[in-house]
N, C-alpha and C positions, 0 to 999 in steps of 0.2 A: 581068472583070479579076481577080476573087477566085477564079476556078477553079470556079465553080458552073455547073450546067446544070439544065434543067427536071427531070431525073431526081433532083435533090436536093430537090425540092419536097415538103414534108410537110403543108402547110396552105395553102388558098387561100380568100380572102374576096372575094366579088363584091358590088358595090353597083349596083343598077339603079334608075333613076328610074321605070321602068314594068315591072311584073311580066311583061307580055306580051313584053318583049324577051328574056327568058330562053330561050324556045324556039328563036329564031333563032341564038342563041349556042351552044347545046348541041353542035352538030356540031364547032365549033371547039374547045371544051373537050375533047370526046372525042378529037379528033385529036391534040392536044398533051399531054393529061394522062391519057388513058384507060388506058394501060399503067402509069402511075405511081400512080394512084388516091390522091392526097392527100386528107386530111380537107378538107371544104369546107362553107362556109356562104354563103348568099345573103341579102342584105337588099334591101328596097325602100325607097328614101329619095331625097329631092331631092339633086342634086349642085350644087355652087357655080355652075358654068357650065352654063346650059341646053343648050349645044351638046354637052356630054358625054353619052354614052349608056351608059357603064359605067366603073366603077372596079374595078381588080383589085389585091389585095394578096397577095403570095406570101411564105410563110415557108419557108426552106430549112434543111436540116441537113446539114452536110458529113459524109459517111460516112468512117470511118477507113480508112486504106490497108491 
């Protein structure tokens, strides 16, 4: 609604409850963010709901026209 797309992503933070989950997610990250190449950080931490397998936070910056 704000006119952003994934190409506006400048930073991504991933939180995994298990470090071993990163490897299976990597192809998806590469597919959607590979050409954009935002800065990224991954943390290993418990999530509030044990059914959750990943939390992703994306920061975008609208480019000037």
